N, C-alpha and C positions, 0 to 999 in steps of 0.2 A: 885533404881533398874537399873542395867546395861542392855544393849540391844545387843543381838548377832544375826546377820543375817547369815543364811546359804543359799547360792544360788548355785544351782547345775544344771547339765543337765545329763540326761541318756536316751539312746535310747534302748540299749540292755538289761538293767536291772542290770548290775554289778554296775554301778555308783549309781543307786537308792539304792541298798543294802548298798553300802558304805555310801551314804548320810544318810540313816536311822540309821546306826550305829553311825555316827558323831552326828546326832540329839539326839540319845539315850544318848550318853555321855554328851552332852551339857545340856540336860534337866534332868540330874540325880537328884534323890530326895534330895541328900545332898546339892545341889546348890539352895539356896532359893532366892538369890539376882540377878538372871539373867532371863530376858525374852528372849525367843528364837523365832525368825521368820524363818520359813522353807519354802523356795520358789524355784520353778523351775525357771531357767534363763528366760524363756519366760514370766513368770508372775511377776518377780521382776522389780522394777522401781527405778528411781532416789530418790524418797521419801523414799524408803527402805534403801538406802545407807545413806541418811541424818539422818534417824532415828537411825541407828546402831551405837554402840560404838566400835564394832569389827565385822569383816566379815570372813567367811570361804567360799572359792570358791571351787567347785568341778566340774571337767570336765573329760570326757573321752578323750583319745587320738584318734583323727580322722585324718587319713592320715598324721600323724606326726605333728598335730596341735591341738589346743583346739577345742572344738565343735563349730559349727556354732551358736548354741543357746547362748553359753557363749560370743562369739564375738559380737553377736547381742545385748546382754544385755550391754556389755561395750560400744558399739557404741551408743546405745540409751541414756546412762546415763552420759557420760563423760562431755560434755559441761554444762549440767544442774547442776553438782556438783563441777565443777572445782573450786579449791580454798577453798571449804567448807568441804573437807574430808581429808585434809592433816594430815599425821601422824596417821590416824586410823589404828589400828593393824589388820593384816590379816594373814591367812595361807591358804594352798592349799592341796587338795587331788586329785589325778589323777588315773583313771583306765586305764591301758595301755596294748596294745598287743605287742608293741615293747619295747622300754625303757622309754617312756614317756618324753624324753628330749625335743622333738620338741614342745609338748604341754606346758611343763613347761616354756620353753624359750619364746614362744609367749605370754603366759599369764603374766609372770613376766615383760616382756618388757612393756606391756600396763599398768600394775598396778603401775609401776614406774612413769608413766605419771600422774596417780591420786595422786601420792605422799603418798600412803599408806605405812605403816611400817610393814615389814615382821617380825613375832615374833616366827616362828617355821619352822624347816626344812620341805620342802614339803613331803607329804606322797604319794609315787608312788607305786601302786600295779600292778605288771606286771603279766599277765596271769590270771589264775583262782583266784577267791576270796576265800581265805582260812579262817578258823575260827581265826587263828592268825592275819590275816590282818584285819578282822572285829574288833578284840580287839584293834588293833592299831588305827582304825578309831574312835572307841569309846573314846580311850585315847586322840586323837586329839581334839575331841569335848569337852570333859571334861576339858582338859588342858586349852583350850581357854576360856571357860566359867568360870572356877575357877580363872584364871588370871584376867579376867575382874571384877569378883566379889570381888577379893582381892585388886583391884586397882593397880595391877602390870602393866597392859597395859592401 
């Protein structure tokens, strides 16, 4: 059984909707060989990163940066998992008001320090969350889970 961690932050609700769609895709009935752990950034720990075979990070764009909660999660876990999570696959979703590039840049810079392996283009939703964007979030979750289940990642 492969293990997928979805760790996210949401304050205004948009990222929660995105995270729920990612979770729905990752826990689709057709995926039998993947256990999904769905946690807010404030609740996730280093043990969750060690448990996971793959991780999906979700953050809003706050002042052109990742959320403080996501930064807190990364600050709390880095030294505890350093060297133990190298090459674990990850992907990112971002709910943005501007272009999301500042949040993406700050998050990917830190994730490179963990030595994770990016396996999918980041999903950035600018503005309102449309039904089409929710479908993209579901596809992101399903794609990551299916890749883990198939042993691709």
